[in-house]
C-alpha positions in Angstrom: 5.0 -5.7 20.0 2.3 -8.4 20.6 -0.7 -6.1 20.3 0.6 -4.8 16.9 1.3 -8.3 15.7 -2.2 -9.4 16.3 -3.7 -6.3 14.7 -1.4 -6.7 11.6 -2.4 -10.3 11.3 -6.0 -9.2 11.2 -5.3 -6.5 8.6 -3.4 -9.1 6.4 -6.4 -11.5 6.7 -8.8 -8.8 5.7 -6.9 -7.0 2.8 -9.6 -8.0 0.4 -12.1 -6.2 2.6 -9.9 -3.1 2.6 -9.6 -3.1 -1.1 -13.3 -3.5 -1.6 -13.9 -0.5 0.8 -11.4 1.6 -1.1 -13.1 0.6 -4.4 -16.6 1.5 -3.1 -15.3 4.9 -1.9 -13.6 5.6 -5.2 -16.8 5.0 -7.1 -18.3 8.1 -5.6 -17.4 11.0 -8.0 -16.9 13.6 -5.2 -15.6 16.4 -7.4 -15.8 19.6 -5.1 -15.3 22.2 -7.8 -18.3 21.2 -10.1 -21.8 22.1 -8.8 -23.3 19.1 -10.6 -21.5 16.8 -8.2 -23.1 18.3 -5.0 -25.0 15.1 -4.2 -21.9 13.1 -4.8 -20.0 15.3 -2.2 -22.9 14.6 0.3 -22.6 10.8 -0.6 -18.9 10.7 0.1 -19.2 12.6 3.4 -22.0 10.2 4.5 -19.9 7.1 3.3 -17.1 8.3 5.6 -19.4 9.1 8.5 -21.0 5.6 8.2 -17.6 4.0 8.3 -16.6 5.9 11.5 -19.9 4.7 13.2 -19.0 1.1 12.1 -15.6 1.6 13.8 -17.3 2.5 17.1 -16.8 6.3 17.2 -19.2 7.6 19.8 -19.8 11.0 18.2 -20.0 11.3 14.5 -21.3 14.4 12.6 -21.6 15.6 9.0 -21.3 19.3 9.7 -22.5 21.8 7.1 -20.2 24.7 6.0 -20.7 27.5 3.6 -20.0 25.0 0.9 -19.3 21.4 1.5 -19.6 19.5 4.8 -16.9 18.5 7.2 -17.1 14.9 8.7 -16.2 14.9 12.5 -15.7 11.8 14.6 -14.6 11.2 18.1 -13.6 8.0 19.9 -12.3 7.7 23.5 -10.2 4.8 24.5 -10.2 3.2 27.9 -6.9 4.8 29.1 -7.5 8.2 30.6 -3.9 9.3 30.3 -3.9 8.2 26.5 -2.9 11.1 24.1 -5.5 12.5 21.7 -4.7 12.3 18.0 -6.6 14.5 15.5 -6.6 12.9 12.1 -7.0 15.2 9.0 -7.9 14.2 5.5 -10.2 15.2 2.6 -12.9 13.2 0.7 -13.1 15.5 -2.4 -11.2 14.9 -5.6 -10.1 16.8 -8.7 -12.1 16.9 -12.0 -11.1 14.1 -14.6 -10.4 16.2 -17.6 -9.1 15.3 -20.2 -11.4 12.2 -20.1 -10.1 10.7 -23.4 -6.6 10.2 -21.9 -7.9 7.8 -19.2 -7.3 4.2 -20.0 -10.2 3.1 -17.8 -13.2 5.0 -16.5 -12.0 7.4 -13.7 -14.7 6.4 -11.3 -14.6 2.6 -12.0 -11.6 1.5 -10.0 -9.5 -0.8 -12.2 -6.5 -2.9 -11.2 -3.7 -3.1 -13.7 -0.6 -4.9 -12.3 0.1 -3.8 -8.8 -1.9 -0.4 -9.2 -5.4 0.5 -8.7 -6.4 3.3 -11.2 -9.3 5.9 -10.4 -9.6 9.5 -9.6 -8.8 10.1 -6.0 -7.0 6.8 -5.6 -3.8 8.3 -4.3 -5.1 11.8 -3.5 -6.4 10.8 -1.1 -9.0 8.2 -0.6 -6.6 5.3 -0.3 -4.9 7.1 2.6 -8.2 7.4 4.4 -9.2 3.8 3.8 -5.8 2.7 5.0 -6.2 4.5 8.2 -9.8 3.3 8.7 -8.5 -0.3 8.1 -5.8 0.1 10.7 -8.4 1.3 13.2 -10.6 -1.7 12.4 -7.7 -4.1 12.9 -6.8 -2.6 16.3 -10.5 -2.4 17.4 -11.0 -6.1 16.5 -7.9 -7.3 18.4 -6.4 -5.2 21.3 -8.4 -2.0 21.0 -7.5 1.4 19.7 -4.9 2.6 22.2 -5.3 6.4 21.9 -8.2 8.9 21.8 -9.1 9.6 18.3 -10.7 12.6 16.6 -11.3 12.6 12.8 -11.8 15.6 10.6 -12.4 15.1 6.9 -13.1 18.1 4.7 -14.7 18.3 1.2 -13.1 21.4 -0.1 -9.3 20.8 -0.1 -9.1 20.6 -3.9 -10.6 24.1 -4.1 -8.4 25.6 -1.5 -10.3 24.9 1.7 -12.3 28.1 1.7 -14.5 27.1 4.7 -11.8 25.4 6.8 -10.5 28.5 8.7 -13.9 29.4 10.0 -14.7 25.8 10.8 -11.5 25.5 12.8 -12.2 28.7 14.7 -15.8 27.5 15.5 -14.9 24.1 16.6 -11.6 24.8 18.4 -12.6 23.2 21.6 -14.0 20.1 19.9 -10.7 19.6 18.0 -8.4 20.0 20.9 -5.7 17.3 20.7 -2.0 16.6 21.4 -1.0 16.6 17.7 -2.5 16.3 14.2 -1.8 13.4 11.9 -2.3 14.5 8.3 -2.6 11.5 6.1 -2.5 13.6 2.8 1.2 12.7 2.4 3.5 10.6 0.3 6.8 8.6 0.4 9.7 8.8 -1.9 9.2 5.4 -3.5 7.8 1.8 -3.1 10.9 0.9 -1.3 12.0 4.3 0.1 9.9 5.3 3.1 10.0 9.0 4.2 8.6 11.5 6.6 7.9 15.0 5.6 8.7 17.3 8.6 8.3 20.8 6.8 6.2 22.4 4.2 6.6 25.8 2.7 3.9 28.5 3.1 2.5 30.6 0.4 1.8 34.3 -0.4 0.1 35.2 -3.7 -0.2 38.6 -5.1 -1.2 40.7 -8.1 0.7 43.9 -9.0 -1.1 46.4 -11.1 0.7 49.3 -12.8 -1.4 52.1 -14.4 -0.3 54.8 -16.8 -2.5 56.8 -19.2 -6.3 56.7 -19.2 -6.4 54.4 -22.2 -4.0 52.6 -24.6 -2.0 54.9 -26.8 -0.2 54.8 -30.2 3.4 53.9 -29.4 4.6 56.0 -32.3 3.0 59.1 -31.1 3.6 58.7 -27.4 6.5 56.4 -27.0 9.3 58.2 -25.3 7.0 60.7 -23.8 4.6 58.6 -21.7 6.2 56.0 -19.3 5.0 52.6 -20.4 3.3 50.5 -17.6 4.6 47.2 -19.1 8.2 48.6 -19.1 7.9 49.7 -15.6 6.5 46.5 -14.4 9.2 44.5 -16.2 11.9 46.6 -14.5 10.3 46.1 -11.2 10.0 42.3 -11.6 13.4 41.9 -13.0 15.0 43.7 -10.1 13.3 41.6 -7.5 15.9 38.9 -7.8 19.6 39.7 -8.1 22.2 37.9 -10.2 23.0 35.5 -7.3 19.4 34.4 -7.1 18.7 36.4 -3.9 15.4 38.1 -3.5 15.9 41.9 -3.0 12.8 42.9 -1.2 13.7 44.8 1.9 13.6 42.6 5.0 12.4 39.6 3.1 15.0 37.2 4.7 15.0 38.8 8.2 12.7 36.1 9.9 14.0 33.2 7.8 15.1 30.3 10.0 18.5 29.0 8.9 19.1 25.5 8.0 21.1 23.7 10.6 24.1 21.5 9.7 22.2 18.5 10.7 19.3 19.4 8.4 21.6 20.0 5.5 23.2 16.5 6.1 19.8 14.9 6.3 18.6 16.6 3.0 21.9 15.6 1.3 21.0 12.0 2.0 17.8 12.2 -0.1 17.9 10.4 -3.6 17.4 13.8 -5.3 20.7 14.8 -6.9 21.1 17.6 -9.5 20.3 15.2 -12.4 17.1 14.1 -10.5 15.8 17.7 -10.5 16.9 18.3 -14.1 15.0 15.2 -15.3 11.8 16.1 -13.3 11.9 19.8 -14.6 12.9 18.9 -18.2 15.7 21.4 -18.3 19.5 21.1 -19.1 20.6 23.5 -16.4 19.2 24.5 -13.0 19.2 28.0 -11.5 18.4 29.5 -8.2 20.0 31.0 -5.0 23.7 30.6 -4.8 25.1 28.7 -1.8 22.5 25.9 -1.6 21.8 22.6 -3.2 18.9 22.2 -5.5 17.0 20.1 -2.9 17.5 22.9 -0.3 16.4 25.6 -2.9 13.2 23.6 -3.8 12.2 22.7 -0.3 13.9 24.8 2.4 14.5 28.2 1.0 12.0 31.0 0.2 11.2 31.9 -3.4 9.6 34.5 -5.6 8.1 33.6 -8.9 6.2 35.5 -11.6 3.2 33.2 -12.4 1.5 35.3 -15.1 1.8 38.6 -17.0 -0.7 40.6 -18.9 -0.4 43.9 -20.7 -1.2 45.5 -24.0 -1.6 43.5 -27.2 -0.9 39.8 -26.9 -2.6 38.4 -30.0 -1.0 37.2 -33.1 0.8 39.7 -35.4 1.7 43.2 -34.5 -0.1 46.2 -33.0 1.9 49.4 -32.0 0.3 50.0 -28.8 1.5 51.7 -25.5 -0.6 49.9 -22.9 -2.5 51.8 -20.3 -1.9 49.1 -17.7 0.1 46.1 -16.8 -0.5 43.3 -14.4 1.6 40.5 -12.9 0.7 37.6 -10.7 3.5 36.7 -8.2 3.8 33.8 -5.7 6.2 33.5 -2.8 7.0 30.2 -1.1 7.7 30.9 2.6 9.8 29.0 5.2 9.7 29.2 9.0 9.5 31.8 10.4 8.1 33.9 7.5 4.5 34.9 7.2 2.3 36.2 4.4 1.9 39.5 6.2 5.6 39.9 6.6 6.4 39.4 2.9 3.5 41.5 1.8 5.0 44.4 3.7 8.4 43.7 2.1 6.8 43.8 -1.4 4.8 46.9 -0.6 8.0 48.7 0.7 9.9 47.6 -2.4 7.2 49.0 -4.8 7.1 52.3 -2.8 10.9 52.7 -3.1 11.3 51.6 -6.7 8.1 52.4 -8.7 8.6 55.8 -10.5 6.1 58.7 -10.0 5.1 58.5 -13.7 2.7 55.7 -12.9 0.6 54.4 -10.0 0.5 51.0 -8.7 -1.8 48.7 -6.7 -1.0 45.5 -4.8 -3.7 42.9 -4.3 -3.4 40.2 -1.8 -5.0 37.1 -3.2 -4.2 34.2 -0.9 -1.7 32.8 1.6 -0.8 30.2 4.2 1.7 29.8 6.8 4.7 27.4 6.4 4.5 24.3 8.7 7.2 22.4 10.6 7.3 19.7 13.1 10.1 18.9 15.6 11.9 15.8 14.2 12.7 14.8 17.8 9.1 15.1 18.9 7.3 12.0 20.2 4.9 11.8 17.0 7.9 11.9 14.6 9.8 9.3 16.6 6.7 7.1 16.7 6.3 7.4 12.9 10.1 6.7 12.3 9.8 3.5 14.3 6.6 2.5 12.5 8.0 2.9 9.1 11.2 1.1 10.0 9.2 -1.8 11.4 7.2 -2.2 8.1 9.8 -1.3 5.5 12.9 -2.7 7.3 15.0 0.4 6.6 15.4 3.8 8.3 13.1 6.4 6.6 14.4 9.5 5.0 13.5 12.9 6.5 12.4 15.4 3.8 11.0 18.9 3.4 8.4 19.6 0.7 8.4 22.7 -1.4 4.7 22.9 -1.9 2.1 24.2 0.6 -0.7 22.5 2.5 -2.8 25.4 3.9 -4.5 23.2 6.7 -1.1 22.5 8.3 -0.5 26.2 9.0 -4.1 26.7 9.9 -4.1 23.9 12.5 -0.7 25.2 13.9 -2.1 28.7 14.1 -5.6 28.0 15.4 -5.3 24.9 17.4 -1.7 25.4 18.6 -0.5 21.9 17.6 1.9 20.5 15.1 1.0 18.3 12.2 2.8 15.0 11.3 2.6 14.2 7.5 2.3 10.4 7.1 0.7 9.1 4.1 1.6 6.5 1.3 1.2 8.2 -2.1 4.1 7.8 -4.6 5.7 10.5 -6.8 4.4 8.9 -10.0 0.8 8.5 -8.9 -0.4 11.1 -11.4 -2.2 13.3 -8.9 -4.6 15.7 -10.6 -3.9 14.1 -13.9 -5.4 11.2 -16.0 -4.8 7.7 -14.9 -4.3 8.6 -11.1 -3.3 5.4 -9.3 -2.5 3.9 -5.9 0.2 1.3 -5.6 -1.6 -1.6 -3.8 1.5 -3.1 -2.0 2.3 0.3 -0.6 -1.4 0.8 0.4 -1.3 -2.5 2.5 2.1 -1.5 4.0 0.4 1.8 4.9 -2.2 0.0 6.9 0.6 -1.9 8.8 2.4 1.4 9.4 -0.6 3.1 10.9 -1.2 0.1 13.3 2.6 0.3 14.4 2.3 4.1 14.6 -0.8 4.2 17.0 0.7 1.6 19.3 4.0 3.6 19.3 2.1 6.9 20.2 0.3 5.1 23.0 3.5 3.8 24.4 5.0 7.3 24.4 7.7 6.5 21.9 
């Protein structure tokens, strides 16, 4: 399309400006979890707000929350019938520890080969700058063809504790046709992909209590039921020998995989050896009847994340512990909810925990799974954009992890989220030497230009 061609020519002519903008943003150490970086968080929020003003956004706010501010921007195009796109991102980053493993200072962006190294490079300041650069290219040529709303938070790396209340309070302001979540990745530099589904999360602690205090296992073993033994039995029986979770009603709401989805997932370059190599194991396990990719991305799970009971130091101590605790996470798929699986777990404990001990279930955190219709207009527009830039048809993938904001936006704003970003699997997110592949960054700018034009055309 002619408009996209002019905008892309502008973007190519201004790649050095995009790179400089990204480097400036990366120099701000906006670590959300560390109180000593409070001023840096404010600086990063203001940097993003100033950039939106430069792009002609009529209404730009840095809105305080209970902890870190949210940057809001709004820009109306000259077409009354144009769709409204809400763009989500986050400007906060992870801590840099261990510092001695970095090959260059984490907040001094450094180019080595085709990669730019800095904390927050891939996660996710490059994605934000790529989108801003696409907006600039369009604004300077044919104009931005859709109504834009931008929401950038500063708490994603600490679990977005203020976001739900913020979405509730600003529901009308954030009304849109769909959300574009730029906190995403592709499968490889030459392998474009679209994530259409994310798993949700439910996280619990199970506490089992026995005697008032620890006892001598020689004096009381065989007389007093051991909370650690009880908890071990409970945990072990939660999954059967076929890898199926045994909690009552756990699978009742699970949306089955369609034959078309299974064929699409089978196309992904993630065979059994791929999963073995990534996990560092010789054999894989899991639920029978599904491929490893299906198990890791499209089926629900239950995992013990931590155990604590009795004596766990070096050497021996013959103790019968007074209590035992396990941390459990469940990954959820459509149409499960944290509330539903909590009820399944509670019922299982009621039915299986012996009367010789008492138990307590603590609900720590959770989020809904997210899914977008792969035949929806935003997905088709993204597919067309990726194919225009990469020259090949993108893969459709599901991700096994959770992005709480996707479920929140679906629940509170009533719209689906499209995941379209340009990180790579080897970008070292949250680790030393985080990087962004620069050729992919520039391709990302081009993709966003094509995408917004395709959305405006109703593709």
